[in-house]
ChimeraX commands (.cxc) that place a marker at each C-alpha (Angstrom):
marker #1 position 0.01,0.03,0.01 radius 0.5
marker #1 position 1.34,3.43,-0.92 radius 0.5
marker #1 position -0.33,6.48,0.54 radius 0.5
marker #1 position -3.45,4.47,1.26 radius 0.5
marker #1 position -3.67,2.89,-2.26 radius 0.5
marker #1 position -3.24,-0.89,-2.46 radius 0.5
marker #1 position -0.97,-1.41,-5.46 radius 0.5
marker #1 position -0.18,-5.10,-5.08 radius 0.5
marker #1 position -2.05,-8.06,-3.79 radius 0.5
marker #1 position -1.20,-11.70,-4.45 radius 0.5
marker #1 position -3.48,-13.35,-6.97 radius 0.5
marker #1 position -5.08,-10.09,-7.94 radius 0.5
marker #1 position -5.28,-9.22,-11.64 radius 0.5
marker #1 position -5.83,-5.52,-11.07 radius 0.5
marker #1 position -3.45,-4.90,-8.15 radius 0.5
marker #1 position -0.29,-6.21,-9.90 radius 0.5
marker #1 position 2.35,-3.48,-9.43 radius 0.5
marker #1 position 5.89,-4.88,-10.15 radius 0.5
marker #1 position 4.30,-8.39,-10.52 radius 0.5
marker #1 position 7.29,-9.99,-12.24 radius 0.5
marker #1 position 9.71,-8.78,-9.44 radius 0.5
marker #1 position 7.45,-9.70,-6.61 radius 0.5
marker #1 position 6.66,-13.18,-8.01 radius 0.5
marker #1 position 10.24,-13.95,-9.06 radius 0.5
marker #1 position 11.37,-17.44,-7.76 radius 0.5
marker #1 position 14.41,-15.87,-6.16 radius 0.5
marker #1 position 12.58,-13.19,-4.21 radius 0.5
marker #1 position 9.27,-15.02,-3.48 radius 0.5
marker #1 position 10.70,-16.77,-0.39 radius 0.5
marker #1 position 11.29,-13.40,1.19 radius 0.5
marker #1 position 7.69,-12.37,0.50 radius 0.5
marker #1 position 6.36,-15.63,1.86 radius 0.5
marker #1 position 8.55,-15.31,5.01 radius 0.5
marker #1 position 7.26,-11.74,5.55 radius 0.5
marker #1 position 3.64,-12.79,5.08 radius 0.5
marker #1 position 4.10,-15.48,7.80 radius 0.5
marker #1 position 5.73,-13.00,10.14 radius 0.5
marker #1 position 8.87,-15.05,10.21 radius 0.5
marker #1 position 12.59,-14.54,9.51 radius 0.5
marker #1 position 13.56,-11.12,10.85 radius 0.5
marker #1 position 16.68,-10.95,8.66 radius 0.5
marker #1 position 14.64,-11.58,5.49 radius 0.5
marker #1 position 11.93,-9.19,6.67 radius 0.5
marker #1 position 14.19,-6.24,6.94 radius 0.5
marker #1 position 15.74,-7.07,3.48 radius 0.5
marker #1 position 12.27,-7.45,1.92 radius 0.5
marker #1 position 10.94,-4.28,3.35 radius 0.5
marker #1 position 13.85,-2.22,2.12 radius 0.5
marker #1 position 13.82,-3.89,-1.29 radius 0.5
marker #1 position 10.10,-3.06,-1.76 radius 0.5
marker #1 position 10.63,0.47,-0.43 radius 0.5
marker #1 position 13.37,1.07,-2.95 radius 0.5
marker #1 position 11.12,-0.02,-5.84 radius 0.5
marker #1 position 8.21,2.13,-4.58 radius 0.5
marker #1 position 10.47,5.15,-4.39 radius 0.5
marker #1 position 11.74,4.60,-7.95 radius 0.5
marker #1 position 8.17,4.58,-9.19 radius 0.5
marker #1 position 6.63,7.13,-6.79 radius 0.5
marker #1 position 9.31,9.41,-5.45 radius 0.5
marker #1 position 6.70,11.65,-3.87 radius 0.5
marker #1 position 5.25,8.82,-1.67 radius 0.5
marker #1 position 4.83,9.66,1.96 radius 0.5
marker #1 position 3.80,6.30,3.54 radius 0.5
marker #1 position 4.45,2.73,2.48 radius 0.5
marker #1 position 2.70,-0.19,4.22 radius 0.5
marker #1 position 3.31,-3.88,3.77 radius 0.5
marker #1 position 0.85,-6.42,5.11 radius 0.5
marker #1 position 1.11,-10.15,5.35 radius 0.5
marker #1 position -2.33,-11.84,5.52 radius 0.5
marker #1 position -3.66,-15.32,5.92 radius 0.5
marker #1 position -7.00,-16.66,4.81 radius 0.5
marker #1 position -8.76,-19.87,3.81 radius 0.5
marker #1 position -8.64,-19.95,0.01 radius 0.5
marker #1 position -10.70,-18.94,-1.93 radius 0.5
marker #1 position -13.45,-17.60,0.22 radius 0.5
marker #1 position -11.81,-16.85,3.56 radius 0.5
marker #1 position -11.63,-13.32,5.02 radius 0.5
marker #1 position -7.98,-12.23,5.19 radius 0.5
marker #1 position -6.54,-11.83,8.64 radius 0.5
marker #1 position -3.49,-9.57,9.01 radius 0.5
marker #1 position -0.56,-11.55,10.34 radius 0.5
marker #1 position 2.01,-8.82,10.15 radius 0.5
marker #1 position 1.97,-5.15,9.16 radius 0.5
marker #1 position 4.96,-2.85,8.68 radius 0.5
marker #1 position 4.85,0.89,7.70 radius 0.5
marker #1 position 7.47,3.47,6.87 radius 0.5
marker #1 position 6.98,7.18,6.54 radius 0.5
marker #1 position 9.00,9.91,4.83 radius 0.5
marker #1 position 11.40,11.46,5.45 radius 0.5
marker #1 position 13.11,8.88,7.74 radius 0.5
marker #1 position 11.62,5.73,6.04 radius 0.5
marker #1 position 12.15,3.76,9.27 radius 0.5
marker #1 position 10.07,0.62,9.42 radius 0.5
marker #1 position 7.57,0.17,12.31 radius 0.5
marker #1 position 6.16,-3.32,12.64 radius 0.5
marker #1 position 2.70,-3.83,14.18 radius 0.5
marker link #1:1,2 radius 0.2
marker link #1:2,3 radius 0.2
marker link #1:3,4 radius 0.2
marker link #1:4,5 radius 0.2
marker link #1:5,6 radius 0.2
marker link #1:6,7 radius 0.2
marker link #1:7,8 radius 0.2
marker link #1:8,9 radius 0.2
marker link #1:9,10 radius 0.2
marker link #1:10,11 radius 0.2
marker link #1:11,12 radius 0.2
marker link #1:12,13 radius 0.2
marker link #1:13,14 radius 0.2
marker link #1:14,15 radius 0.2
marker link #1:15,16 radius 0.2
marker link #1:16,17 radius 0.2
marker link #1:17,18 radius 0.2
marker link #1:18,19 radius 0.2
marker link #1:19,20 radius 0.2
marker link #1:20,21 radius 0.2
marker link #1:21,22 radius 0.2
marker link #1:22,23 radius 0.2
marker link #1:23,24 radius 0.2
marker link #1:24,25 radius 0.2
marker link #1:25,26 radius 0.2
marker link #1:26,27 radius 0.2
marker link #1:27,28 radius 0.2
marker link #1:28,29 radius 0.2
marker link #1:29,30 radius 0.2
marker link #1:30,31 radius 0.2
marker link #1:31,32 radius 0.2
marker link #1:32,33 radius 0.2
marker link #1:33,34 radius 0.2
marker link #1:34,35 radius 0.2
marker link #1:35,36 radius 0.2
marker link #1:36,37 radius 0.2
marker link #1:37,38 radius 0.2
marker link #1:38,39 radius 0.2
marker link #1:39,40 radius 0.2
marker link #1:40,41 radius 0.2
marker link #1:41,42 radius 0.2
marker link #1:42,43 radius 0.2
marker link #1:43,44 radius 0.2
marker link #1:44,45 radius 0.2
marker link #1:45,46 radius 0.2
marker link #1:46,47 radius 0.2
marker link #1:47,48 radius 0.2
marker link #1:48,49 radius 0.2
marker link #1:49,50 radius 0.2
marker link #1:50,51 radius 0.2
marker link #1:51,52 radius 0.2
marker link #1:52,53 radius 0.2
marker link #1:53,54 radius 0.2
marker link #1:54,55 radius 0.2
marker link #1:55,56 radius 0.2
marker link #1:56,57 radius 0.2
marker link #1:57,58 radius 0.2
marker link #1:58,59 radius 0.2
marker link #1:59,60 radius 0.2
marker link #1:60,61 radius 0.2
marker link #1:61,62 radius 0.2
marker link #1:62,63 radius 0.2
marker link #1:63,64 radius 0.2
marker link #1:64,65 radius 0.2
marker link #1:65,66 radius 0.2
marker link #1:66,67 radius 0.2
marker link #1:67,68 radius 0.2
marker link #1:68,69 radius 0.2
marker link #1:69,70 radius 0.2
marker link #1:70,71 radius 0.2
marker link #1:71,72 radius 0.2
marker link #1:72,73 radius 0.2
marker link #1:73,74 radius 0.2
marker link #1:74,75 radius 0.2
marker link #1:75,76 radius 0.2
marker link #1:76,77 radius 0.2
marker link #1:77,78 radius 0.2
marker link #1:78,79 radius 0.2
marker link #1:79,80 radius 0.2
marker link #1:80,81 radius 0.2
marker link #1:81,82 radius 0.2
marker link #1:82,83 radius 0.2
marker link #1:83,84 radius 0.2
marker link #1:84,85 radius 0.2
marker link #1:85,86 radius 0.2
marker link #1:86,87 radius 0.2
marker link #1:87,88 radius 0.2
marker link #1:88,89 radius 0.2
marker link #1:89,90 radius 0.2
marker link #1:90,91 radius 0.2
marker link #1:91,92 radius 0.2
marker link #1:92,93 radius 0.2
marker link #1:93,94 radius 0.2
marker link #1:94,95 radius 0.2
marker link #1:95,96 radius 0.2
view
């Protein structure tokens, strides 16, 4: 989410920002680890990698939020497992 706009969601045809990068077989394990709320080393690397891409595409962004959710597929209501946000100008991540 960038400034309140969801720009990527797994399995969404319309919210597919940087899909090829985020679904890449080399980076996908970081996303999966983040979504499960595991792997602090990978979490920090993943957050900063996504932030870098966001700022390339939207240099005027003021808030970036990443959420990991879990739901029974395909009809379950998503439950937030982890949420991390960073705000300009410091871009320090805060995990909830």
